[in-house]
PDB file of N, CA, C and O in Angstrom:
ATOM      1  N   MET A   1      -3.885   5.671  -4.257  1.00  0.00           N
ATOM      2  CA  MET A   1      -2.967   4.633  -3.858  1.00  0.00           C
ATOM      3  C   MET A   1      -2.889   4.501  -2.338  1.00  0.00           C
ATOM      4  O   MET A   1      -2.633   3.419  -1.809  1.00  0.00           O
ATOM      5  N   LEU A   2      -3.114   5.624  -1.641  1.00  0.00           N
ATOM      6  CA  LEU A   2      -3.124   5.573  -0.181  1.00  0.00           C
ATOM      7  C   LEU A   2      -4.215   4.646   0.308  1.00  0.00           C
ATOM      8  O   LEU A   2      -4.016   3.904   1.270  1.00  0.00           O
ATOM      9  N   LEU A   3      -5.362   4.680  -0.340  1.00  0.00           N
ATOM     10  CA  LEU A   3      -6.457   3.794   0.040  1.00  0.00           C
ATOM     11  C   LEU A   3      -6.048   2.337  -0.125  1.00  0.00           C
ATOM     12  O   LEU A   3      -6.404   1.492   0.697  1.00  0.00           O
ATOM     13  N   ALA A   4      -5.307   2.043  -1.177  1.00  0.00           N
ATOM     14  CA  ALA A   4      -4.840   0.671  -1.394  1.00  0.00           C
ATOM     15  C   ALA A   4      -3.961   0.225  -0.241  1.00  0.00           C
ATOM     16  O   ALA A   4      -4.099  -0.895   0.253  1.00  0.00           O
ATOM     17  N   ALA A   5      -3.068   1.085   0.186  1.00  0.00           N
ATOM     18  CA  ALA A   5      -2.183   0.749   1.297  1.00  0.00           C
ATOM     19  C   ALA A   5      -2.972   0.512   2.572  1.00  0.00           C
ATOM     20  O   ALA A   5      -2.668  -0.408   3.331  1.00  0.00           O
ATOM     21  N   LEU A   6      -3.978   1.330   2.810  1.00  0.00           N
ATOM     22  CA  LEU A   6      -4.785   1.169   4.013  1.00  0.00           C
ATOM     23  C   LEU A   6      -5.578  -0.123   4.004  1.00  0.00           C
ATOM     24  O   LEU A   6      -5.653  -0.818   5.017  1.00  0.00           O
ATOM     25  N   VAL A   7      -6.167  -0.447   2.873  1.00  0.00           N
ATOM     26  CA  VAL A   7      -6.951  -1.678   2.779  1.00  0.00           C
ATOM     27  C   VAL A   7      -6.055  -2.891   2.958  1.00  0.00           C
ATOM     28  O   VAL A   7      -6.405  -3.829   3.675  1.00  0.00           O
ATOM     29  N   MET A   8      -4.901  -2.873   2.309  1.00  0.00           N
ATOM     30  CA  MET A   8      -4.006  -4.025   2.395  1.00  0.00           C
ATOM     31  C   MET A   8      -3.386  -4.153   3.791  1.00  0.00           C
ATOM     32  O   MET A   8      -2.979  -5.243   4.195  1.00  0.00           O
ATOM     33  N   ALA A   9      -3.317  -3.043   4.519  1.00  0.00           N
ATOM     34  CA  ALA A   9      -2.702  -3.062   5.833  1.00  0.00           C
ATOM     35  C   ALA A   9      -3.671  -3.464   6.938  1.00  0.00           C
ATOM     36  O   ALA A   9      -3.250  -3.670   8.076  1.00  0.00           O
ATOM     37  N   MET A  10      -4.953  -3.580   6.627  1.00  0.00           N
ATOM     38  CA  MET A  10      -5.910  -3.958   7.660  1.00  0.00           C
ATOM     39  C   MET A  10      -5.563  -5.344   8.180  1.00  0.00           C
ATOM     40  O   MET A  10      -5.614  -6.323   7.436  1.00  0.00           O
ATOM     41  N   PRO A  11      -5.213  -5.424   9.451  1.00  0.00           N
ATOM     42  CA  PRO A  11      -4.801  -6.729   9.980  1.00  0.00           C
ATOM     43  C   PRO A  11      -5.965  -7.701  10.071  1.00  0.00           C
ATOM     44  O   PRO A  11      -6.928  -7.481  10.805  1.00  0.00           O
ATOM     45  N   ARG A  12      -5.857  -8.752   9.329  1.00  0.00           N
ATOM     46  CA  ARG A  12      -6.898  -9.778   9.288  1.00  0.00           C
ATOM     47  C   ARG A  12      -7.119 -10.408  10.658  1.00  0.00           C
ATOM     48  O   ARG A  12      -8.258 -10.630  11.068  1.00  0.00           O
ATOM     49  N   VAL A  13      -6.034 -10.693  11.360  1.00  0.00           N
ATOM     50  CA  VAL A  13      -6.148 -11.365  12.656  1.00  0.00           C
ATOM     51  C   VAL A  13      -6.884 -10.488  13.654  1.00  0.00           C
ATOM     52  O   VAL A  13      -7.764 -10.962  14.373  1.00  0.00           O
ATOM     53  N   ALA A  14      -6.525  -9.208  13.700  1.00  0.00           N
ATOM     54  CA  ALA A  14      -7.172  -8.302  14.649  1.00  0.00           C
ATOM     55  C   ALA A  14      -8.670  -8.219  14.384  1.00  0.00           C
ATOM     56  O   ALA A  14      -9.468  -8.237  15.321  1.00  0.00           O
ATOM     57  N   TRP A  15      -9.058  -8.130  13.110  1.00  0.00           N
ATOM     58  CA  TRP A  15     -10.484  -8.071  12.781  1.00  0.00           C
ATOM     59  C   TRP A  15     -11.171  -9.360  13.218  1.00  0.00           C
ATOM     60  O   TRP A  15     -12.258  -9.326  13.795  1.00  0.00           O
ATOM     61  N   SER A  16     -10.540 -10.485  12.944  1.00  0.00           N
ATOM     62  CA  SER A  16     -11.157 -11.769  13.261  1.00  0.00           C
ATOM     63  C   SER A  16     -11.278 -11.966  14.759  1.00  0.00           C
ATOM     64  O   SER A  16     -12.315 -12.420  15.241  1.00  0.00           O
ATOM     65  N   GLU A  17     -10.234 -11.632  15.501  1.00  0.00           N
ATOM     66  CA  GLU A  17     -10.261 -11.815  16.942  1.00  0.00           C
ATOM     67  C   GLU A  17     -11.324 -10.945  17.590  1.00  0.00           C
ATOM     68  O   GLU A  17     -11.955 -11.356  18.564  1.00  0.00           O
ATOM     69  N   ALA A  18     -11.524  -9.763  17.065  1.00  0.00           N
ATOM     70  CA  ALA A  18     -12.521  -8.858  17.623  1.00  0.00           C
ATOM     71  C   ALA A  18     -13.921  -9.264  17.184  1.00  0.00           C
ATOM     72  O   ALA A  18     -14.905  -8.758  17.724  1.00  0.00           O
ATOM     73  N   GLY A  19     -14.027 -10.154  16.228  1.00  0.00           N
ATOM     74  CA  GLY A  19     -15.320 -10.579  15.731  1.00  0.00           C
ATOM     75  C   GLY A  19     -16.006  -9.508  14.896  1.00  0.00           C
ATOM     76  O   GLY A  19     -17.210  -9.578  14.648  1.00  0.00           O
ATOM     77  N   ALA A  20     -15.224  -8.506  14.459  1.00  0.00           N
ATOM     78  CA  ALA A  20     -15.816  -7.378  13.741  1.00  0.00           C
ATOM     79  C   ALA A  20     -15.791  -7.547  12.232  1.00  0.00           C
ATOM     80  O   ALA A  20     -16.417  -6.777  11.504  1.00  0.00           O
ATOM     81  N   GLU A  21     -15.066  -8.558  11.762  1.00  0.00           N
ATOM     82  CA  GLU A  21     -15.022  -8.735  10.299  1.00  0.00           C
ATOM     83  C   GLU A  21     -16.365  -9.251   9.836  1.00  0.00           C
ATOM     84  O   GLU A  21     -16.824 -10.305  10.276  1.00  0.00           O
ATOM     85  N   THR A  22     -16.982  -8.520   8.962  1.00  0.00           N
ATOM     86  CA  THR A  22     -18.314  -8.885   8.485  1.00  0.00           C
ATOM     87  C   THR A  22     -18.270  -9.179   6.996  1.00  0.00           C
ATOM     88  O   THR A  22     -17.267  -8.942   6.323  1.00  0.00           O
ATOM     89  N   GLU A  23     -19.362  -9.692   6.508  1.00  0.00           N
ATOM     90  CA  GLU A  23     -19.461  -9.991   5.077  1.00  0.00           C
ATOM     91  C   GLU A  23     -19.303  -8.722   4.246  1.00  0.00           C
ATOM     92  O   GLU A  23     -18.727  -8.756   3.159  1.00  0.00           O
ATOM     93  N   GLU A  24     -19.815  -7.597   4.760  1.00  0.00           N
ATOM     94  CA  GLU A  24     -19.706  -6.335   4.027  1.00  0.00           C
ATOM     95  C   GLU A  24     -18.249  -5.911   3.855  1.00  0.00           C
ATOM     96  O   GLU A  24     -17.859  -5.434   2.790  1.00  0.00           O
ATOM     97  N   ILE A  25     -17.454  -6.086   4.897  1.00  0.00           N
ATOM     98  CA  ILE A  25     -16.035  -5.736   4.817  1.00  0.00           C
ATOM     99  C   ILE A  25     -15.346  -6.634   3.795  1.00  0.00           C
ATOM    100  O   ILE A  25     -14.531  -6.162   3.002  1.00  0.00           O
ATOM    101  N   ASN A  26     -15.663  -7.898   3.809  1.00  0.00           N
ATOM    102  CA  ASN A  26     -15.076  -8.827   2.836  1.00  0.00           C
ATOM    103  C   ASN A  26     -15.439  -8.437   1.408  1.00  0.00           C
ATOM    104  O   ASN A  26     -14.606  -8.522   0.505  1.00  0.00           O
ATOM    105  N   ILE A  27     -16.676  -8.011   1.205  1.00  0.00           N
ATOM    106  CA  ILE A  27     -17.119  -7.598  -0.129  1.00  0.00           C
ATOM    107  C   ILE A  27     -16.337  -6.374  -0.586  1.00  0.00           C
ATOM    108  O   ILE A  27     -15.860  -6.331  -1.720  1.00  0.00           O
ATOM    109  N   VAL A  28     -16.202  -5.379   0.288  1.00  0.00           N
ATOM    110  CA  VAL A  28     -15.471  -4.152  -0.062  1.00  0.00           C
ATOM    111  C   VAL A  28     -14.019  -4.479  -0.384  1.00  0.00           C
ATOM    112  O   VAL A  28     -13.489  -4.017  -1.395  1.00  0.00           O
ATOM    113  N   LYS A  29     -13.370  -5.274   0.468  1.00  0.00           N
ATOM    114  CA  LYS A  29     -11.972  -5.638   0.216  1.00  0.00           C
ATOM    115  C   LYS A  29     -11.824  -6.405  -1.093  1.00  0.00           C
ATOM    116  O   LYS A  29     -10.902  -6.150  -1.868  1.00  0.00           O
ATOM    117  N   SER A  30     -12.725  -7.336  -1.334  1.00  0.00           N
ATOM    118  CA  SER A  30     -12.676  -8.133  -2.553  1.00  0.00           C
ATOM    119  C   SER A  30     -12.820  -7.271  -3.798  1.00  0.00           C
ATOM    120  O   SER A  30     -12.083  -7.438  -4.770  1.00  0.00           O
ATOM    121  N   ARG A  31     -13.772  -6.352  -3.762  1.00  0.00           N
ATOM    122  CA  ARG A  31     -13.981  -5.470  -4.913  1.00  0.00           C
ATOM    123  C   ARG A  31     -12.791  -4.551  -5.125  1.00  0.00           C
ATOM    124  O   ARG A  31     -12.392  -4.302  -6.262  1.00  0.00           O
ATOM    125  N   PHE A  32     -12.224  -4.049  -4.043  1.00  0.00           N
ATOM    126  CA  PHE A  32     -11.088  -3.141  -4.152  1.00  0.00           C
ATOM    127  C   PHE A  32      -9.872  -3.860  -4.742  1.00  0.00           C
ATOM    128  O   PHE A  32      -9.224  -3.345  -5.653  1.00  0.00           O
ATOM    129  N   VAL A  33      -9.571  -5.032  -4.230  1.00  0.00           N
ATOM    130  CA  VAL A  33      -8.432  -5.810  -4.734  1.00  0.00           C
ATOM    131  C   VAL A  33      -8.661  -6.188  -6.192  1.00  0.00           C
ATOM    132  O   VAL A  33      -7.742  -6.113  -7.007  1.00  0.00           O
ATOM    133  N   SER A  34      -9.875  -6.591  -6.518  1.00  0.00           N
ATOM    134  CA  SER A  34     -10.196  -6.939  -7.903  1.00  0.00           C
ATOM    135  C   SER A  34      -9.980  -5.749  -8.832  1.00  0.00           C
ATOM    136  O   SER A  34      -9.432  -5.895  -9.924  1.00  0.00           O
ATOM    137  N   ASP A  35     -10.413  -4.575  -8.391  1.00  0.00           N
ATOM    138  CA  ASP A  35     -10.220  -3.364  -9.187  1.00  0.00           C
ATOM    139  C   ASP A  35      -8.738  -3.072  -9.390  1.00  0.00           C
ATOM    140  O   ASP A  35      -8.326  -2.688 -10.484  1.00  0.00           O
ATOM    141  N   LEU A  36      -7.943  -3.250  -8.350  1.00  0.00           N
ATOM    142  CA  LEU A  36      -6.497  -3.025  -8.472  1.00  0.00           C
ATOM    143  C   LEU A  36      -5.858  -4.000  -9.451  1.00  0.00           C
ATOM    144  O   LEU A  36      -5.028  -3.617 -10.274  1.00  0.00           O
ATOM    145  N   LEU A  37      -6.252  -5.255  -9.352  1.00  0.00           N
ATOM    146  CA  LEU A  37      -5.649  -6.283 -10.193  1.00  0.00           C
ATOM    147  C   LEU A  37      -6.087  -6.185 -11.647  1.00  0.00           C
ATOM    148  O   LEU A  37      -5.379  -6.652 -12.539  1.00  0.00           O
ATOM    149  N   ASN A  38      -7.237  -5.588 -11.896  1.00  0.00           N
ATOM    150  CA  ASN A  38      -7.739  -5.459 -13.265  1.00  0.00           C
ATOM    151  C   ASN A  38      -7.304  -4.168 -13.945  1.00  0.00           C
ATOM    152  O   ASN A  38      -7.616  -3.949 -15.115  1.00  0.00           O
ATOM    153  N   SER A  39      -6.594  -3.319 -13.229  1.00  0.00           N
ATOM    154  CA  SER A  39      -6.111  -2.064 -13.797  1.00  0.00           C
ATOM    155  C   SER A  39      -4.773  -2.309 -14.489  1.00  0.00           C
ATOM    156  O   SER A  39      -3.880  -2.946 -13.930  1.00  0.00           O
ATOM    157  N   ALA A  40      -4.650  -1.805 -15.688  1.00  0.00           N
ATOM    158  CA  ALA A  40      -3.392  -1.956 -16.417  1.00  0.00           C
ATOM    159  C   ALA A  40      -2.351  -0.987 -15.841  1.00  0.00           C
ATOM    160  O   ALA A  40      -2.652   0.189 -15.634  1.00  0.00           O
ATOM    161  N   PRO A  41      -1.150  -1.464 -15.586  1.00  0.00           N
ATOM    162  CA  PRO A  41      -0.119  -0.568 -15.059  1.00  0.00           C
ATOM    163  C   PRO A  41       0.350   0.431 -16.115  1.00  0.00           C
ATOM    164  O   PRO A  41       0.311   0.158 -17.315  1.00  0.00           O
ATOM    165  N   ASP A  42       0.781   1.563 -15.651  1.00  0.00           N
ATOM    166  CA  ASP A  42       1.353   2.595 -16.513  1.00  0.00           C
ATOM    167  C   ASP A  42       2.820   2.215 -16.726  1.00  0.00           C
ATOM    168  O   ASP A  42       3.685   2.582 -15.931  1.00  0.00           O
ATOM    169  N   THR A  43       3.091   1.478 -17.803  1.00  0.00           N
ATOM    170  CA  THR A  43       4.416   0.907 -18.036  1.00  0.00           C
ATOM    171  C   THR A  43       5.548   1.932 -17.987  1.00  0.00           C
ATOM    172  O   THR A  43       6.547   1.674 -17.316  1.00  0.00           O
ATOM    173  N   PRO A  44       5.446   3.071 -18.654  1.00  0.00           N
ATOM    174  CA  PRO A  44       6.538   4.052 -18.560  1.00  0.00           C
ATOM    175  C   PRO A  44       6.755   4.541 -17.126  1.00  0.00           C
ATOM    176  O   PRO A  44       7.896   4.742 -16.709  1.00  0.00           O
ATOM    177  N   ALA A  45       5.687   4.731 -16.380  1.00  0.00           N
ATOM    178  CA  ALA A  45       5.835   5.186 -14.994  1.00  0.00           C
ATOM    179  C   ALA A  45       6.512   4.117 -14.139  1.00  0.00           C
ATOM    180  O   ALA A  45       7.357   4.426 -13.299  1.00  0.00           O
ATOM    181  N   VAL A  46       6.136   2.864 -14.359  1.00  0.00           N
ATOM    182  CA  VAL A  46       6.739   1.762 -13.612  1.00  0.00           C
ATOM    183  C   VAL A  46       8.232   1.670 -13.931  1.00  0.00           C
ATOM    184  O   VAL A  46       9.053   1.519 -13.027  1.00  0.00           O
ATOM    185  N   ARG A  47       8.576   1.761 -15.195  1.00  0.00           N
ATOM    186  CA  ARG A  47       9.994   1.704 -15.584  1.00  0.00           C
ATOM    187  C   ARG A  47      10.779   2.839 -14.945  1.00  0.00           C
ATOM    188  O   ARG A  47      11.888   2.635 -14.452  1.00  0.00           O
ATOM    189  N   SER A  48      10.204   4.027 -14.955  1.00  0.00           N
ATOM    190  CA  SER A  48      10.861   5.185 -14.357  1.00  0.00           C
ATOM    191  C   SER A  48      11.101   4.972 -12.861  1.00  0.00           C
ATOM    192  O   SER A  48      12.177   5.284 -12.352  1.00  0.00           O
ATOM    193  N   LEU A  49      10.108   4.447 -12.170  1.00  0.00           N
ATOM    194  CA  LEU A  49      10.258   4.195 -10.734  1.00  0.00           C
ATOM    195  C   LEU A  49      11.294   3.100 -10.463  1.00  0.00           C
ATOM    196  O   LEU A  49      12.086   3.207  -9.527  1.00  0.00           O
ATOM    197  N   LEU A  50      11.286   2.061 -11.278  1.00  0.00           N
ATOM    198  CA  LEU A  50      12.260   0.979 -11.093  1.00  0.00           C
ATOM    199  C   LEU A  50      13.697   1.466 -11.274  1.00  0.00           C
ATOM    200  O   LEU A  50      14.615   0.987 -10.609  1.00  0.00           O
ATOM    201  N   GLU A  51      13.875   2.416 -12.177  1.00  0.00           N
ATOM    202  CA  GLU A  51      15.220   2.953 -12.410  1.00  0.00           C
ATOM    203  C   GLU A  51      15.742   3.742 -11.222  1.00  0.00           C
ATOM    204  O   GLU A  51      16.954   3.890 -11.066  1.00  0.00           O
ATOM    205  N   THR A  52      14.853   4.249 -10.385  1.00  0.00           N
ATOM    206  CA  THR A  52      15.279   5.061  -9.246  1.00  0.00           C
ATOM    207  C   THR A  52      15.422   4.258  -7.958  1.00  0.00           C
ATOM    208  O   THR A  52      15.880   4.793  -6.949  1.00  0.00           O
ATOM    209  N   LEU A  53      15.039   2.987  -7.975  1.00  0.00           N
ATOM    210  CA  LEU A  53      15.149   2.143  -6.778  1.00  0.00           C
ATOM    211  C   LEU A  53      16.592   1.768  -6.483  1.00  0.00           C
ATOM    212  O   LEU A  53      17.398   1.552  -7.388  1.00  0.00           O
ATOM    213  N   SER A  54      16.897   1.695  -5.193  1.00  0.00           N
ATOM    214  CA  SER A  54      18.193   1.167  -4.766  1.00  0.00           C
ATOM    215  C   SER A  54      18.137  -0.355  -4.819  1.00  0.00           C
ATOM    216  O   SER A  54      17.062  -0.929  -4.992  1.00  0.00           O
ATOM    217  N   GLU A  55      19.277  -1.008  -4.673  1.00  0.00           N
ATOM    218  CA  GLU A  55      19.317  -2.477  -4.729  1.00  0.00           C
ATOM    219  C   GLU A  55      18.450  -3.122  -3.651  1.00  0.00           C
ATOM    220  O   GLU A  55      17.923  -4.216  -3.851  1.00  0.00           O
ATOM    221  N   ASP A  56      18.299  -2.447  -2.507  1.00  0.00           N
ATOM    222  CA  ASP A  56      17.518  -3.022  -1.410  1.00  0.00           C
ATOM    223  C   ASP A  56      16.017  -2.730  -1.515  1.00  0.00           C
ATOM    224  O   ASP A  56      15.255  -3.069  -0.610  1.00  0.00           O
ATOM    225  N   GLY A  57      15.590  -2.098  -2.625  1.00  0.00           N
ATOM    226  CA  GLY A  57      14.176  -1.820  -2.839  1.00  0.00           C
ATOM    227  C   GLY A  57      13.693  -0.525  -2.222  1.00  0.00           C
ATOM    228  O   GLY A  57      12.488  -0.286  -2.142  1.00  0.00           O
ATOM    229  N   SER A  58      14.607   0.304  -1.791  1.00  0.00           N
ATOM    230  CA  SER A  58      14.230   1.592  -1.209  1.00  0.00           C
ATOM    231  C   SER A  58      14.546   2.713  -2.190  1.00  0.00           C
ATOM    232  O   SER A  58      15.298   2.527  -3.147  1.00  0.00           O
ATOM    233  N   TRP A  59      13.962   3.873  -1.936  1.00  0.00           N
ATOM    234  CA  TRP A  59      14.289   5.048  -2.726  1.00  0.00           C
ATOM    235  C   TRP A  59      15.200   5.940  -1.905  1.00  0.00           C
ATOM    236  O   TRP A  59      14.943   6.161  -0.721  1.00  0.00           O
ATOM    237  N   PRO A  60      16.256   6.455  -2.509  1.00  0.00           N
ATOM    238  CA  PRO A  60      17.233   7.254  -1.762  1.00  0.00           C
ATOM    239  C   PRO A  60      16.665   8.553  -1.184  1.00  0.00           C
ATOM    240  O   PRO A  60      17.232   9.094  -0.235  1.00  0.00           O
ATOM    241  N   ASP A  61      15.584   9.053  -1.721  1.00  0.00           N
ATOM    242  CA  ASP A  61      15.032  10.321  -1.235  1.00  0.00           C
ATOM    243  C   ASP A  61      14.025  10.145  -0.099  1.00  0.00           C
ATOM    244  O   ASP A  61      13.415  11.123   0.334  1.00  0.00           O
ATOM    245  N   ILE A  62      13.839   8.918   0.390  1.00  0.00           N
ATOM    246  CA  ILE A  62      12.911   8.664   1.491  1.00  0.00           C
ATOM    247  C   ILE A  62      13.703   8.289   2.733  1.00  0.00           C
ATOM    248  O   ILE A  62      14.571   7.417   2.694  1.00  0.00           O
ATOM    249  N   ASP A  63      13.386   8.969   3.848  1.00  0.00           N
ATOM    250  CA  ASP A  63      14.047   8.694   5.120  1.00  0.00           C
ATOM    251  C   ASP A  63      13.306   7.556   5.819  1.00  0.00           C
ATOM    252  O   ASP A  63      12.334   7.798   6.535  1.00  0.00           O
ATOM    253  N   TYR A  64      13.753   6.333   5.619  1.00  0.00           N
ATOM    254  CA  TYR A  64      13.088   5.163   6.180  1.00  0.00           C
ATOM    255  C   TYR A  64      13.311   5.028   7.681  1.00  0.00           C
ATOM    256  O   TYR A  64      12.635   4.236   8.338  1.00  0.00           O
ATOM    257  N   LYS A  65      14.244   5.784   8.224  1.00  0.00           N
ATOM    258  CA  LYS A  65      14.502   5.747   9.671  1.00  0.00           C
ATOM    259  C   LYS A  65      13.554   6.667  10.431  1.00  0.00           C
ATOM    260  O   LYS A  65      13.504   6.617  11.660  1.00  0.00           O
ATOM    261  N   ASP A  66      12.813   7.495   9.730  1.00  0.00           N
ATOM    262  CA  ASP A  66      11.868   8.418  10.347  1.00  0.00           C
ATOM    263  C   ASP A  66      10.709   7.644  10.947  1.00  0.00           C
ATOM    264  O   ASP A  66       9.943   7.009  10.223  1.00  0.00           O
ATOM    265  N   VAL A  67      10.575   7.692  12.260  1.00  0.00           N
ATOM    266  CA  VAL A  67       9.481   6.996  12.925  1.00  0.00           C
ATOM    267  C   VAL A  67       8.526   7.979  13.603  1.00  0.00           C
ATOM    268  O   VAL A  67       7.712   7.588  14.440  1.00  0.00           O
ATOM    269  N   SER A  68       8.630   9.238  13.239  1.00  0.00           N
ATOM    270  CA  SER A  68       7.743  10.239  13.825  1.00  0.00           C
ATOM    271  C   SER A  68       6.319  10.048  13.331  1.00  0.00           C
ATOM    272  O   SER A  68       6.087   9.414  12.302  1.00  0.00           O
ATOM    273  N   ASN A  69       5.384  10.591  14.062  1.00  0.00           N
ATOM    274  CA  ASN A  69       3.970  10.495  13.688  1.00  0.00           C
ATOM    275  C   ASN A  69       3.551  11.597  12.733  1.00  0.00           C
ATOM    276  O   ASN A  69       2.472  11.524  12.145  1.00  0.00           O
ATOM    277  N   THR A  70       4.373  12.602  12.569  1.00  0.00           N
ATOM    278  CA  THR A  70       4.040  13.706  11.674  1.00  0.00           C
ATOM    279  C   THR A  70       4.991  13.700  10.496  1.00  0.00           C
ATOM    280  O   THR A  70       6.177  13.408  10.647  1.00  0.00           O
ATOM    281  N   GLY A  71       4.478  14.017   9.342  1.00  0.00           N
ATOM    282  CA  GLY A  71       5.315  14.066   8.146  1.00  0.00           C
ATOM    283  C   GLY A  71       5.924  12.727   7.799  1.00  0.00           C
ATOM    284  O   GLY A  71       7.035  12.663   7.273  1.00  0.00           O
ATOM    285  N   TRP A  72       5.218  11.676   8.085  1.00  0.00           N
ATOM    286  CA  TRP A  72       5.728  10.315   7.910  1.00  0.00           C
ATOM    287  C   TRP A  72       6.158  10.104   6.467  1.00  0.00           C
ATOM    288  O   TRP A  72       5.323  10.030   5.566  1.00  0.00           O
ATOM    289  N   ASP A  73       7.454  10.007   6.257  1.00  0.00           N
ATOM    290  CA  ASP A  73       8.040   9.937   4.921  1.00  0.00           C
ATOM    291  C   ASP A  73       7.744   8.625   4.198  1.00  0.00           C
ATOM    292  O   ASP A  73       7.759   8.581   2.967  1.00  0.00           O
ATOM    293  N   HIS A  74       7.479   7.572   4.939  1.00  0.00           N
ATOM    294  CA  HIS A  74       7.237   6.262   4.329  1.00  0.00           C
ATOM    295  C   HIS A  74       6.004   6.248   3.432  1.00  0.00           C
ATOM    296  O   HIS A  74       5.914   5.434   2.513  1.00  0.00           O
ATOM    297  N   ARG A  75       5.067   7.133   3.692  1.00  0.00           N
ATOM    298  CA  ARG A  75       3.846   7.161   2.878  1.00  0.00           C
ATOM    299  C   ARG A  75       4.174   7.418   1.415  1.00  0.00           C
ATOM    300  O   ARG A  75       3.438   6.994   0.524  1.00  0.00           O
ATOM    301  N   ARG A  76       5.279   8.114   1.170  1.00  0.00           N
ATOM    302  CA  ARG A  76       5.681   8.384  -0.219  1.00  0.00           C
ATOM    303  C   ARG A  76       6.085   7.091  -0.916  1.00  0.00           C
ATOM    304  O   ARG A  76       5.906   6.965  -2.128  1.00  0.00           O
ATOM    305  N   HIS A  77       6.627   6.126  -0.173  1.00  0.00           N
ATOM    306  CA  HIS A  77       6.994   4.833  -0.760  1.00  0.00           C
ATOM    307  C   HIS A  77       5.726   4.142  -1.272  1.00  0.00           C
ATOM    308  O   HIS A  77       5.702   3.654  -2.402  1.00  0.00           O
ATOM    309  N   TRP A  78       4.677   4.099  -0.449  1.00  0.00           N
ATOM    310  CA  TRP A  78       3.425   3.452  -0.850  1.00  0.00           C
ATOM    311  C   TRP A  78       2.763   4.158  -2.012  1.00  0.00           C
ATOM    312  O   TRP A  78       2.149   3.523  -2.870  1.00  0.00           O
ATOM    313  N   ALA A  79       2.891   5.495  -2.040  1.00  0.00           N
ATOM    314  CA  ALA A  79       2.235   6.270  -3.087  1.00  0.00           C
ATOM    315  C   ALA A  79       2.838   6.003  -4.464  1.00  0.00           C
ATOM    316  O   ALA A  79       2.183   6.206  -5.486  1.00  0.00           O
ATOM    317  N   ARG A  80       4.062   5.558  -4.484  1.00  0.00           N
ATOM    318  CA  ARG A  80       4.736   5.296  -5.756  1.00  0.00           C
ATOM    319  C   ARG A  80       4.287   3.967  -6.270  1.00  0.00           C
ATOM    320  O   ARG A  80       4.728   3.536  -7.336  1.00  0.00           O
TER     321      ARG A  80
END
């Protein structure tokens, strides 16, 4: 799931402005997104996670105010 977060976080504008976005990168991103979208969700796991969410879409056990570079707690949000 970490890989999914990294791929989705790749800034399109930065790649385009640098002229570094190539056809190969587009192919990899396309295949990765397609694989994610074609995977069936684990319904019981999704329900369990939804039950633990706060009204604002956060989890109470994650320190969202943590902006340190080490032990970055936000990664746990993406992993879920």
